[in-house]
Each structure stands twice: as structure tokens, then as C-alpha cells.
N, C-alpha and C positions, 0 to 999 in steps of 0.2 A: 537492189540488185536486179539487173535486167535478165531477161529470159535466157539469153545466150550464156551468161555467166552461171546461172542456175544449172543449165544443161551440162556445162563443162564440169561443174562440181560433182554432179551425179555420175558422170562418166568416169571421173577419177576415183569416186568412192566405190562403185560397184565391183571392180576387179579385186579390191582389197578384201571385200566380203567373201567373194568366191575362192580366194586363195587360202582361206582358213582351212587348216587340216581337219579331217573328220576322224574321230577317235572311238575305239571300243576298249574297255578295260575290265579286269576283275582283280581279285586279290593276288594273282600270280603274274599276269602279263598285261601289257597294253600295246596296242598297235594303232597306227594312224596312216592315212593316205593323203597325198596332195590332190589337187583338183582332177587330175587325169588318172589316178589310181596307183601311182607308185607308192610303195609301202615301207614303213619302218617299224621296228619291234624292240621292246624293252621288257625287263622284269618290273613288277611293282612291289611284290613282297618276296617272291621266290621261295626259298626254303625257310619255313617258319623258325627253324633253329639257328638261322644265320641272319644277323641284323645288318650285315654290310652289303647285302645284295639288292637293296632297293634301287630302282631306276638304273639298272645295269643294261648296257647295250647288248642285245643278242645278235644283231647284225651291225654292219658298218653304217651307222646312222648319221654320219657327218652331213649328208645331203640326200635329198630324194633322188632316186634313180640309180643308185649303185646296186640295189637289188631290183630286178625287173622281170617282165614277161616278154619273150620274143615269140612272134608267130610267123608262120610260113603259109602262103597261099599260092599254089601252083609254082613253087620254087622261089617266089619273091618274099623277102623277109622284111619285118618292121617291128619296132618296139610297140607294145601295147600302149595306147594313149598318145602316140606321137602324131606329128603333123602329116605323116605319110598316109594316115587314114582320117576318119571323121569321128569326133567325139559325139556320140548320140545322147549319152547321159553322163553328166559329170558326177564325181564321187558324192554320194549322199548316204545318210544312215536310214535304212529301212528296217524297222524292228530292231533285231540284234545283229544285223549285218551291215557292212559297208558295200554298197553296190555302185558299179559304173559299167557303161556299155560303150564299145568302140567298134567301128566298122572299117574293114580293109578289104578292098577288091571284091566286094559283094558278099563278104562273110562277116557276120556280127559275132563279136566276142564279148561275153558278159562276165565280169569279174565280181566274185562275191568273197568277202572276208568275214569270218566269224570265229568265235571261240569253239574249240574242239576238245572233246574228251578222249584222252589217250588210253589205249588198251594196256599201256605199260604203267599207268599210274591210276587210272579211273578218275583222274581229275581233269578239269578244263585248263590244262597248262600249255595248250597249243593254239596257234592261229591257223585255221584252215584256209588255204588259198585255192579257190575253185575258178577254173576258166571254162565257162560254157561256150560251146561252138554252135552257131546256127547258120547254115547256108541259106541266106535270104535271097539268093540269086535264082534265076530260072534255069541255070545250067550247073552241072556238077563242078566241084573244086576239090583239089588235093590240099589238105590242111594238116599242119603240124604245130606243136607247141614246145617251147623251151622255157622253163622257169629257172632263173639265175639268182642264187643267194650269195651276196657278198658277206662271207662269214667273218667272225671275229673270235679269237680265243686268247684273252688276256693281252699282253703286250706283243706276243709273237704267235704266229700260227704254225710254227715248226712242229711237226708231228701232232698237230691239233686234232686231226681226224682219226676217230676210232671206228673202223669200218668192219663189221662182221664178215668173216670169211677172208679178209685181207690184212687184218691187224692194224698197226699204226701206219698212217699214210703221210709222208712228208714230201713226195714228189707227185707229178701228174699221174693220175690213175684213171683208167677207163673200165667200167663195169658194163658188159653187154649181155650178160646172162646171170640169172639168180641174183638180181638186184636185191640187196638186203632190205629188211623191213624197217630198219632204223639206222641212223648215223649219229654219233656223238661228236661234238666239236668242243674240246676242253683243253685248257692249259694245265691246271692242277685239279683233277677231278673231285677230290674230297674237300680240299681246303679253299678252293677258289669260290668267289661270290656267286657266279652263275655259269652254267654250262648250257650250250645250245644243243637241242635235240631235233632231229628231222625224222618224222614218221612217214613212211611210204606204203604202209599196209594197215588195214583196219577198216572199220565201218566208214563208208562214204569217201574212201581214198582210192586212188588209181595208181598202181605201181608203174613207174616209167619204163620205157623200152631200154633206156640207156642212161647211165650216170657218168658224168665227167667231173673229176676233182682236179683242179689245176691252179696255177698262179692266176690272180684275178685279171691280169692283162690278157690272158688267153681267152677268157670267157667274154671279153668285150668285143670279140669278133662277131658282129651282127650281120655279116653279109651272107651267111648261110645258117640253116637250122642246126646242123651238126658241124662245128668247126673242124677243119682238117687237122690231123695229128702231126703238126709241124714240130720243128726242133724245140720250140719254147714250151711245148706241152709237158715234157718230162722235167722241167726246171723245178728246183726246190721252191717252197712258198716264200721263205725269207720275210715273214711278217705279213704277207698279203695272199689270201687264198679265196677261192670261190668254188661253189659246187653248182653244176648244171644238171637238171632233170629233163630228159628229152623224151617226148612222145612223137615218134616219127610220122611222116605224112601218111594220111589215108584218105580215101575218096569219100566225099560227102555229096550225096545226090541232092538235087534241088529241094529245099525245104527241110532237109534232115537236120537233126540235132544230136549232140553228144557233149562230152566234156571230160576234163581231167581235174585232179585235186591232190594236194599234198597237205601236210600239217607240220608246222615248225614252231618251236617255242622253247621254254625253259625246262631243263631236265629236273624232275623231282627225284632226288637222290635216295637210293637205298645203300647204306654204307656199313662197313665194318672196319673200325680203326684198330691198328696194331702198332708194333714198334720194330722196325721203322716202316713196315709195309701196311698201307691202307688199301681198301678196295671199294669201288662203287659198282653197283650192279644194275643192269637193265633186265628186268624180269617182267614178262607180260602177266597181266592180272586176269584177262578175260578173253582169250581167243576162242574160236569155235571149232567144231569137229572137222577133221580132214584138212585143216590148214597147216601150212608150215610157218614156224615162228623162230626168231632168233633170240637167244639169250647171250648176254655179254657181261664181262667183268673187266673193269679198268683197274689196273694195279699201280699204285703210286708209291715210289720210294722217297720218303721224306728226308732221308739222310743226305747231306751235301758232300760227304767225304768218302762214303763206301758204297759199292755196288751190292745189290741183292742177287744171289746166284742160284742156279739149279731150281728154277721155279716150275712147279707143276700145279695146274688147276684142274681139278677133277669134278665132273658133273655126275651126280647120282639122281635117279628119277624113277617114278612109278611106270614100269614098263608095260602095264596093262592099258595105260591111257596115253602114253607118249613113246615115241621111238626116235632115235638119232637118225638123221638123214644126211649122210655124206661127211660128217665130222666125227672124229674120235672122241671118246669120253674124256680122255686126258689130253690137255693142251700143255705143251712144254715150251718154256722160254729159257735160253741159256743164261740170261741175266737181265736185270733192270738197272740201268745206269744210275749213278748217284743223282739225286734230285730229278730223276726221270720217271717214266711210266711205261707200262706194257699193256697189251690188250689181248684177251682170249675170248672166243665165242663158240657157240654151238647152235646147230640148226636142228630143230625138233619138229616132227610131224605129229599132229594131234590125232589120236586114234578114236577116242570116244569121250562123251561128256562125263563130268564129275570132277571133284576136287583131286588135283594131282600134286604130289609133293616133289619138289626138286631141292637138292642140296648142292651148294658149291663149296668145295674144300680146296684150300690153297696151302701148299707146303713149299718152303724155300729155305735157303741158308743165308745168314748174315753174320760175317766175321766168325765163321765156324760154329755158329749157334743156329739151331733150327727155329724157323718162324712158321706159325700155323694160324690160319684164319678159316672160319666156317660161317656160312649163311644158309639158313633153311627158309624155304618159301613155298607157299601153296598157290597153285594156279587154279582158278575157277573156270574150268573148260566148259564152254557153251553158255555161260551165264553172263551175257553182256549187260 
């Protein structure tokens, strides 16, 4: 074989090596990136009590790039890792992280993906997505970040989002104040194989300035950091939805650094089953003093023929350690449709350290018969 043919063979072989995905996994989730940092996410074991949740998609994993990071520098936008900028470091595993670095208009963006321990489970059931920002230029720049997740909830995303403070979301929704600490995306919360959970509050996370939940085609508008609220924003999801977390532009002086981070993964379920009403709860395990936390309960009507009516979910709590902040203790739903679900939530302020007991009580009517469910939980305030 002559030298020219050897060189050609090597050139053909090298790209195939670099295109291999880089992966991190544990007993609950696995995630991987392509060469430029686009990520995908699955369960590996999920709920130990459920043997059907292995290798379930938590995002739309059909192709790399449906979930992505968009950046803005001085009003100009581009997708992280794209040809609009320069790939400084291709995706590689460094310790327990997947690292990549990309530069755009004098600003370096460093993406780190690693396992993250949730305050809602105390387990490493989440993938932390960190976008570090370093103004490597000699002049200041205005920089913003948008993380887009192409979510999936069973076969249909209709009413897939359970959003504290807003309830079930089935049309375009914009949250610009009091962005909740977590979001559930689920088709059937108790009996489905895997539910997506997005954490926006906790250790090493940065709450976004704004959240947009909309049909996935709306989030594909990459020409601006914050898409305009056009007529398509309020469309129903009809099987396809995406959520955008936006950190608005701020000025970075020459050489300065900062960053943002969220965590996304599989929900580790706390459930109480009944007939026909089931509930799944989002209950924080270890918040710290003076922080606000959300508690949520997803209610699922398993019956395919009858509604559940006159639903009341009541929160009881240790008032010396916790206080309700802007949400009533009793949440009321007129009904939960047959084979449907409802969502109730409470915002609590942590007053002081120590174990705090909370109880969620649900009362409803089903075919003129009372239905009751109860869940008692202890929050270890201040003990991260």
C-alpha cells in the first residue's frame, strides 16, 4: 500500500473515532453527548419497583440536537457547538464529567454535564447541565443563555407539564416571576414507566429569569434569545412540546466569568395508590433555612369511565419551621376527568433548621362515594 493510500485510510478513520458518543451513567439515568456537546438522556433503572422503565427516553432522543443550548453575545445568537463559533475542546470525559468548550464572538462557553443529587430525592437521579461563561475578549460583552429541552411524556404531551403555581399546562405558558423550583413532565404519573423532572433550585443550580413552555416548533426560533410571543406560542402541544429556560443578557467585563446550571432527569416517585385515585408527590428532602420551596401532588384518575369530583388537597405542616408563602393550605379542583390527572402545589418558606413534618391529605368523590388519601413526610431542613 503506498503512502497516499495509507493517509487516505487514516483520514477516513479518524472522524469515525471522534464521532463516538461520550457517556455517563449510574443505576438511575444515563446521558451522552455528540462531539460538539449536544446531549440525550435516558433512564437505566428508574424506579426499583418498576421493571418496565429501563432505557426509557426522558427527552426526545431520536437525534442529537433536539435539546440544545442557545447563546447570545451582543444580540447575536447561535447554538452552542455550531459552526457559527469555534470548537475549542470537543466533548470528552474528564473525571465524572463530560466537558466541551466552544467560543463565539470573543466569549468562551464551557459546558459540563455530570450526575446531580436532587433535594427532592437525595439521590443522583438528575443530569446537571452547566454552561460556564468566560469573556476571553479585551472588551465587555453582553451575554445571555437559553437551554431548550425537547421533552417527552409517553405518546402524547397533552397536559404533560405539571407546573407549581400554574397547574396542568397544555398550551403555551410564560413564567417571568417566581419561576418554580421544579417541573414534572408526565403522562400517567403513578403507573407510567418514567417521568421527567426538571430542577431549577438547589445546590449548584441557578434559577432562570424566565421559563417558556410551548409547542416544540416555537422553541426552534434561534434568531433571538427570547422568542417573540407570536400567535403560535399559545398553541396546544398536540404531542410535541419543549421548555426553554432563559437567563437574560447581562454585561461581562473583559476577563470576567460566571455561569448557569439546571438539573434534569428521572422523577423518583413517592406515591400513594387508591381506588380509583392515585397520587404522586414532589416533596423536598433537604432544603436550607430561609429558602422558598415548592411541594406538589399529581392526582391520577385511573378509571376510564367516571370522573372524580369535588377534589380537595390539604397541606398540614409544622408552623414553627415552615410557613405558606402566597398559596392557600387547601387546593380545590372541580373534577379530574376519567383517565385524566390534576395537579396541586404549595409554596413554603423555610423558617429554621430541624426536622419538619408535612402531611398531604386528599378528599374527593367518586360515583357518590368518598375517596381519601394521605401521605406523611419529614423534611430535614438545613441538613444537606
